[in-house]
C-alpha positions in Angstrom: -84.6 -26.6 130.0 -82.3 -27.3 132.9 -82.8 -31.0 132.4 -81.7 -30.7 128.7 -78.5 -28.8 129.7 -77.7 -31.3 132.5 -78.4 -34.2 130.2 -76.1 -32.9 127.5 -73.1 -32.1 129.7 -73.8 -34.8 132.3 -73.8 -37.6 129.7 -70.4 -36.5 128.4 -69.0 -36.2 131.9 -70.2 -39.7 132.8 -68.8 -41.1 129.5 -65.4 -39.6 130.4 -65.2 -41.6 133.6 -62.7 -44.5 133.7 -59.0 -44.9 133.4 -56.5 -45.6 130.6 -54.4 -48.6 131.6 -50.8 -49.0 130.5 -48.8 -52.1 130.8 -45.2 -52.9 129.6 -45.4 -56.5 128.2 -41.7 -56.9 127.3 -38.5 -54.9 127.7 -35.3 -56.3 126.5 -32.0 -55.6 124.7 -32.5 -56.7 121.1 -29.0 -55.9 119.7 -25.9 -55.3 121.8 -25.0 -55.9 125.4 -25.7 -54.2 128.8 -22.3 -52.4 128.4 -23.5 -50.8 125.2 -27.1 -51.5 124.0 -27.5 -50.8 120.3 -31.2 -51.5 120.3 -33.7 -52.1 123.1 -37.4 -52.9 122.6 -40.5 -52.6 124.6 -44.0 -53.7 124.0 -46.6 -51.4 125.5 -50.3 -52.2 125.8 -52.9 -49.5 126.4 -56.6 -50.1 127.4 -58.9 -47.1 127.3 -61.7 -47.9 129.9 -63.5 -44.7 129.1 -66.5 -44.6 126.7 -64.8 -41.8 124.8 -61.6 -42.1 122.6 -58.3 -40.7 123.9 -55.0 -40.0 122.2 -51.5 -40.8 123.4 -49.6 -37.8 122.0 -46.1 -38.9 122.8 -44.3 -41.7 124.5 -40.8 -42.9 125.2 -38.3 -43.8 127.8 -36.4 -41.5 130.0 -33.0 -42.8 131.2 -31.2 -41.7 134.4 -27.7 -42.0 136.0 -28.5 -41.7 139.7 -30.9 -38.7 139.9 -29.6 -37.0 136.7 -31.3 -37.6 133.4 -29.2 -38.9 130.5 -27.9 -36.0 128.5 -30.2 -35.1 125.5 -27.4 -35.9 122.9 -27.3 -39.5 124.2 -31.0 -40.2 124.1 -31.7 -43.1 121.7 -34.1 -42.6 118.8 -37.5 -44.0 119.5 -39.3 -45.8 116.6 -42.5 -47.8 116.3 -41.9 -51.3 114.9 -44.6 -53.1 113.0 -44.1 -56.7 114.1 -45.8 -58.1 110.9 -43.9 -56.2 108.2 -40.8 -55.2 110.2 -41.2 -51.5 109.0 -40.3 -48.7 111.3 -41.7 -45.2 111.8 -41.2 -42.3 114.2 -43.1 -42.5 117.4 -46.2 -40.4 117.1 -49.8 -40.1 118.2 -51.8 -43.3 118.9 -55.5 -43.3 119.0 -57.1 -45.4 121.8 -60.8 -46.3 121.0 -63.0 -47.2 124.0 -62.5 -50.6 125.5 -60.0 -51.9 122.9 -56.5 -53.0 123.8 -53.9 -51.3 121.6 -50.3 -52.6 121.6 -47.2 -50.9 120.1 -43.7 -52.1 119.9 -41.1 -49.3 120.5 -37.5 -49.7 119.4 -34.9 -47.5 121.1 -31.9 -47.3 118.8 -28.6 -45.7 120.0 -26.9 -45.7 116.6 -23.5 -44.4 117.7 -20.8 -45.9 119.9 -20.7 -42.9 122.2 -24.5 -43.2 122.8 -24.2 -46.9 123.4 -21.5 -46.3 126.1 -23.6 -43.6 127.8 -26.7 -45.9 127.8 -24.5 -48.7 129.3 -24.0 -46.4 132.3 -27.6 -45.7 133.2 -29.2 -47.2 136.3 -32.8 -46.3 135.9 -35.4 -46.1 133.1 -39.0 -44.7 133.2 -41.6 -45.2 130.4 -43.5 -42.0 129.9 -46.8 -41.5 127.9 -48.5 -38.1 127.5 -52.2 -38.8 127.0 -54.9 -36.3 126.0 -58.2 -37.0 127.7 -56.6 -38.9 130.6 -53.9 -38.8 133.2 -50.3 -39.1 131.9 -48.5 -42.3 132.6 -45.0 -42.9 134.1 -43.8 -46.3 134.9 -40.4 -47.3 136.2 -38.9 -50.1 134.2 -36.5 -52.6 135.5 -33.3 -52.4 133.4 -33.1 -55.2 131.0 -29.5 -55.8 131.8 
């Protein structure tokens, strides 16, 4: 009986070993200038090294001026971009199957002149991904300007 219980829970525990890798492939200003970026894009690639699927619940970029985060009103809108069709959709959950690389292009759109000016003043950016079933990811980005 003990062997069955250990087998059931032990197998799942072993299958949950591994890491979820996250790499930023490209990060650039797509429209605008460093003084007022209208649209920035980044390509993010995930690899789930576990034997179980995991979910990226939310992801985006946090901007900072010194140690202070950019005020919420100035945050750009984050959208997924389908590189084939060009369609855009709100950033949402992304399923990561085991041992398959998944890439998403994220567009950060400021939309208004006052937001563009505030984004032009930032000096630090951090990519953040909240992952269910694995450790959350935070990666400092070099500013594209």
